[in-house]
C-alpha positions in Angstrom: 16.3 52.8 40.5 17.7 49.7 38.9 14.2 48.1 38.5 13.2 51.2 36.4 15.4 50.0 33.5 13.4 48.3 30.7 13.3 44.5 31.2 14.6 44.6 34.7 12.1 43.5 37.4 12.4 43.4 41.1 14.2 40.0 41.3 16.8 41.0 38.7 17.3 44.4 40.4 17.9 42.7 43.8 20.4 40.3 42.3 22.3 43.1 40.6 22.4 45.1 43.8 23.6 42.1 45.9 26.4 41.3 43.4 27.6 44.9 43.3 27.6 45.2 47.1 30.3 42.4 47.1 32.4 44.3 44.6 32.0 47.8 46.1 35.0 47.6 48.6 37.3 46.9 45.7 36.3 50.2 44.1 36.4 52.3 47.2 40.0 53.3 46.6 39.2 54.5 43.1 36.4 56.7 44.5 38.7 58.2 47.1 41.2 59.4 44.5 44.2 57.9 46.3 44.5 54.7 44.3 47.5 55.9 42.5 49.2 56.9 45.7 48.4 53.5 47.2 50.0 51.8 44.2 53.0 54.1 44.4 53.6 53.3 48.1 52.9 49.6 47.5 50.4 49.5 50.3 46.7 48.5 50.5 45.7 51.7 52.3 47.2 55.1 51.9 48.6 56.5 55.2 46.5 59.1 57.1 48.6 62.2 56.3 48.2 61.4 52.6 44.5 61.0 52.7 44.1 64.0 55.0 46.1 66.1 52.5 44.1 64.9 49.5 40.9 65.6 51.5 42.1 69.1 52.4 42.8 70.0 48.8 39.5 68.6 47.6 37.8 70.8 50.3 39.6 73.8 48.8 37.9 73.1 45.5 40.3 70.9 43.5 39.1 67.7 41.9 40.1 64.5 43.6 42.4 63.4 40.8 44.2 66.7 40.6 44.6 66.8 44.4 45.9 63.2 44.5 48.5 64.1 41.8 49.6 67.2 43.7 50.0 65.2 46.9 51.9 62.5 45.1 54.3 65.2 43.8 54.4 66.7 47.3 55.3 63.4 48.8 58.3 63.1 46.5 59.4 66.6 47.3 58.8 66.4 51.1 59.9 62.9 51.7 58.1 59.8 53.1 57.8 61.0 56.7 56.0 64.2 55.9 52.9 65.1 58.0 49.6 66.3 56.5 50.3 70.0 56.9 53.6 69.7 55.0 52.0 67.7 52.3 49.2 70.3 51.9 51.8 73.2 51.7 53.9 71.3 49.1 50.7 70.2 47.2 49.5 73.8 47.0 52.9 74.9 45.7 52.7 72.2 43.1 49.2 73.3 42.1 50.4 76.9 41.8 52.9 76.0 39.1 
């Protein structure tokens, strides 16, 4: 696909792909929609109940950003030790507002 761009041949396309592969893990959090939660918690990886709750809300049809915001609000309401089911319930209540 990259080599189809005007002025980009096979060698340049391969170079672009290899450079982007090295940077891809840095952007994985942004794709998951939990980057704000990670920054809020001050951790490199969001805990499993948080990612599970965001995933559940996304599976229900909410966008990843909206789901992450709802889980963030749910985390504040439910407390730090909340499990995924509690975060999902509180997140759905937040989305219903």
